[in-house]
C-alpha positions as CSV (number, residue, x, y, z in Angstrom):
1,S,-162.4,66.6,-158.4
2,R,-158.7,65.6,-157.5
3,R,-160.0,62.2,-156.5
4,S,-161.7,61.7,-159.8
5,F,-158.6,62.9,-161.7
6,A,-156.5,60.5,-159.6
7,T,-158.9,57.6,-160.3
8,G,-158.7,58.3,-164.0
9,L,-154.8,58.4,-163.9
10,L,-154.9,55.0,-162.2
11,L,-157.2,53.4,-164.7
12,A,-155.5,54.9,-167.7
13,G,-152.2,53.6,-166.3
14,L,-153.5,50.2,-165.6
15,I,-154.9,49.9,-169.1
16,A,-151.6,51.2,-170.6
17,L,-149.5,48.7,-168.6
18,A,-151.5,45.7,-169.6
19,P,-151.6,44.6,-173.1
20,A,-155.0,44.8,-175.0
21,W,-157.6,42.0,-173.9
22,A,-156.6,39.7,-176.7
23,A,-159.5,38.3,-178.7
24,Q,-157.4,35.3,-179.7
25,A,-156.6,34.2,-176.3
26,R,-158.1,30.8,-175.3
27,V,-160.1,31.2,-172.0
28,L,-159.2,28.3,-169.8
29,Y,-161.2,29.5,-166.8
30,D,-163.6,32.3,-166.0
31,K,-165.6,32.4,-162.8
32,D,-167.0,35.1,-160.4
33,S,-165.5,34.4,-157.0
34,P,-166.5,35.9,-153.8
35,F,-163.7,38.4,-154.4
36,G,-164.4,39.2,-158.0
37,P,-163.6,37.5,-161.3
38,V,-160.9,35.0,-161.6
39,I,-159.7,34.3,-165.2
40,V,-157.1,32.3,-166.9
41,T,-156.3,32.8,-170.6
42,E,-153.7,31.2,-172.8
43,E,-151.9,32.7,-175.7
44,D,-148.5,32.1,-177.5
45,G,-147.4,29.5,-175.0
46,L,-148.3,31.7,-171.9
47,R,-151.0,31.4,-169.3
48,T,-152.2,34.7,-167.7
49,L,-154.2,35.2,-164.4
50,W,-156.5,38.3,-164.5
51,F,-158.8,39.7,-162.0
52,E,-160.9,41.8,-164.4
53,R,-161.3,41.4,-168.3
54,G,-158.9,43.9,-169.8
55,G,-157.2,44.9,-166.6
56,A,-153.7,44.3,-165.3
57,R,-152.0,41.0,-165.6
58,Q,-151.7,39.4,-162.2
59,S,-149.4,36.5,-163.2
60,V,-148.0,35.0,-166.4
61,I,-146.8,31.4,-166.4
62,R,-144.9,29.4,-169.0
63,M,-146.0,25.9,-168.4
64,G,-143.1,23.7,-167.6
65,D,-140.6,26.4,-166.8
66,P,-140.8,27.4,-163.2
67,A,-138.0,29.7,-163.5
68,H,-139.5,31.9,-166.2
69,L,-140.5,35.5,-165.0
70,E,-142.6,37.2,-167.6
71,L,-143.6,40.2,-165.6
72,P,-140.9,42.8,-164.9
73,Y,-141.9,43.3,-161.2
74,A,-141.5,39.6,-160.5
75,A,-138.0,39.6,-161.7
76,T,-137.1,42.8,-159.8
77,A,-138.6,41.5,-156.7
78,F,-135.9,39.0,-156.3
79,T,-133.5,41.9,-155.6
80,G,-134.5,41.1,-151.9
81,L,-132.4,38.1,-152.1
82,A,-129.4,40.4,-151.8
83,F,-130.4,40.8,-148.1
84,A,-131.4,37.0,-147.6
85,P,-129.1,35.0,-150.0
86,Q,-130.0,31.5,-148.4
87,P,-133.6,31.8,-147.1
88,S,-134.6,28.7,-145.1
89,R,-138.3,30.0,-144.5
90,V,-140.2,32.2,-147.0
91,L,-143.7,33.7,-146.9
92,V,-145.6,34.9,-149.8
93,V,-148.7,36.9,-149.3
94,G,-150.7,36.9,-152.6
95,L,-150.2,33.5,-154.3
96,G,-151.5,34.7,-157.8
97,G,-150.4,32.4,-160.4
98,G,-147.5,31.1,-158.2
99,S,-144.7,32.6,-160.3
100,I,-142.7,33.8,-157.2
101,P,-143.0,30.5,-155.1
102,M,-142.3,28.3,-158.1
103,F,-139.2,30.4,-158.9
104,L,-138.1,30.2,-155.4
105,R,-138.7,26.4,-155.2
106,H,-136.6,25.8,-158.4
107,Y,-133.5,27.5,-157.0
108,Y,-134.0,26.8,-153.2
109,P,-135.3,23.2,-153.1
110,E,-134.9,22.8,-149.4
111,A,-136.7,26.0,-148.4
112,V,-139.9,26.0,-146.5
113,I,-142.4,28.2,-148.7
114,D,-145.8,29.2,-147.5
115,A,-148.0,31.0,-150.2
116,V,-151.0,32.5,-148.8
117,D,-154.0,33.7,-150.7
118,I,-157.5,34.8,-149.3
119,N,-159.3,33.7,-152.5
120,P,-159.8,29.9,-152.5
121,D,-160.4,30.2,-156.4
122,V,-157.0,31.9,-157.0
123,V,-155.3,28.8,-155.1
124,K,-157.5,26.4,-157.2
125,V,-156.4,27.7,-160.6
126,A,-152.7,28.1,-159.5
127,R,-153.0,24.4,-158.8
128,E,-155.1,23.1,-161.7
129,F,-154.2,25.7,-164.6
130,L,-150.9,27.6,-163.7
131,G,-148.6,24.6,-162.8
132,F,-148.2,25.4,-159.2
133,K,-147.1,22.1,-157.5
134,E,-147.1,21.7,-153.8
135,D,-144.6,19.4,-151.9
136,A,-143.7,18.6,-148.4
137,K,-142.2,22.1,-147.8
138,M,-144.2,24.4,-150.2
139,K,-147.8,24.7,-149.6
140,G,-150.6,27.0,-151.1
141,I,-152.8,28.2,-148.2
142,V,-156.2,29.7,-148.4
143,A,-156.1,32.3,-145.4
144,D,-156.4,35.9,-144.9
145,G,-153.0,37.3,-145.2
146,R,-153.0,39.7,-142.4
147,A,-154.5,37.0,-139.9
148,F,-151.9,34.4,-141.0
149,I,-149.1,36.7,-140.3
150,E,-150.5,37.8,-136.9
151,Q,-150.8,34.2,-135.9
152,T,-147.4,33.1,-137.2
153,K,-145.1,31.6,-134.6
154,E,-141.9,30.8,-136.4
155,P,-140.4,33.8,-138.1
156,Y,-139.4,34.0,-141.9
157,D,-136.2,35.1,-143.6
158,L,-138.0,36.4,-146.6
159,I,-141.5,37.8,-146.8
160,F,-143.2,39.0,-150.1
161,L,-146.2,41.3,-149.9
162,D,-147.6,40.8,-153.2
163,A,-151.3,40.9,-152.6
164,F,-153.5,42.8,-155.1
165,G,-157.1,43.0,-156.0
166,A,-157.9,44.2,-159.6
167,D,-156.2,47.5,-159.2
168,S,-154.7,48.0,-155.6
169,V,-153.2,46.5,-152.5
170,P,-156.2,45.7,-150.1
171,T,-156.3,48.5,-147.3
172,S,-155.9,46.0,-144.5
173,L,-152.4,45.3,-145.9
174,T,-151.2,48.8,-145.8
175,T,-151.8,49.9,-142.1
176,I,-149.1,50.4,-139.5
177,E,-150.6,47.7,-137.4
178,F,-150.1,45.2,-140.2
179,L,-146.6,46.1,-141.0
180,T,-145.8,45.8,-137.3
181,A,-147.1,42.4,-137.4
182,V,-145.0,41.7,-140.5
183,R,-141.9,42.9,-138.7
184,K,-142.6,40.5,-135.8
185,A,-142.8,37.7,-138.2
186,L,-139.5,38.5,-139.8
187,K,-136.2,37.2,-138.6
188,P,-133.8,40.0,-137.5
189,D,-131.5,39.3,-140.5
190,G,-134.4,39.0,-142.9
191,V,-136.2,41.2,-145.6
192,V,-139.6,42.3,-146.6
193,V,-140.3,42.7,-150.3
194,G,-143.4,44.9,-150.9
195,N,-145.0,45.2,-154.4
196,I,-147.0,48.7,-154.8
197,W,-148.0,50.9,-157.7
198,S,-145.8,53.7,-158.3
199,R,-146.8,57.4,-157.5
200,A,-148.1,58.1,-161.0
201,W,-150.9,55.4,-160.7
202,N,-151.3,55.1,-156.9
203,P,-152.7,58.2,-155.1
204,L,-151.6,56.7,-151.8
205,H,-148.1,55.8,-152.6
206,D,-146.4,58.4,-150.3
207,S,-148.5,57.4,-147.4
208,M,-147.7,53.8,-148.1
209,V,-144.1,54.3,-148.2
210,R,-144.2,56.5,-145.0
211,T,-146.0,53.7,-143.2
212,Y,-143.2,51.4,-144.0
213,Q,-140.6,54.0,-142.8
214,E,-142.6,54.1,-139.5
215,V,-142.1,50.4,-139.0
216,F,-138.6,49.5,-140.5
217,N,-135.1,50.7,-139.8
218,E,-134.1,50.7,-143.4
219,L,-136.1,51.1,-146.6
220,F,-134.9,50.9,-150.3
221,I,-137.3,51.6,-153.1
222,I,-136.7,50.1,-156.5
223,D,-138.3,51.2,-159.7
224,V,-139.5,48.5,-162.1
225,R,-138.5,49.2,-165.7
226,G,-141.3,48.9,-168.1
227,A,-144.0,48.6,-165.5
228,G,-145.9,50.8,-163.0
229,N,-144.8,48.8,-160.1
230,R,-142.3,49.8,-157.4
231,L,-140.6,47.3,-155.0
232,V,-140.1,48.1,-151.4
233,L,-137.3,46.4,-149.5
234,A,-137.8,46.8,-145.8
235,L,-135.4,45.8,-143.2
236,P,-135.6,45.6,-139.4
237,R,-131.9,46.9,-139.2
238,R,-129.5,49.3,-140.8
239,A,-127.7,47.8,-143.9
240,P,-126.3,49.0,-147.3
241,L,-127.5,48.1,-150.7
């Protein structure tokens, strides 16, 4: 069937995009959480967060170097700073290993950074194994990202939507109702950066893009070289890139 074929393409793509599950990697953490496995491995000076054995890498951290961005999508995501060059308030939905908030903290020491993840085990390993250090203005928050955004009172300059399960964005974070709440939580001169799988690996790619187009005034889609990700830059105004 078309569905089976698309699923096969997705799985094949994920395997191709991720390095082979390294037998030599040292396992630092391996637990089945309420949301699935959470695994941290270490190899060649890098620590990697996985949500399934042999699946896609969720985060890769070089300990002691908060500005290091190993995964291509993470570096490309900061294209969003072209529209918010001096963010004072940032929201990251999907903490993962913490590479995005740690990078931002390194370069924006005065910014308020809220990093939200629904899985308490992910927040735990980010703190204990992946170098995520909280301070007075940067917090790791255990919460449902959708509920957190819907209850937000003070808007953000920059919102990263980077919540993934083992192989896809949770469906609750792809609806028009959710993105409408995201827009309300964004300052008029702010930007949303959404991480999605490209069309080759994601049967819902076009629908997801169309939903962004329904909610926001301007949309840019950026291919990530060397990866299957696409970055969506969504603006509540017209603006050139």
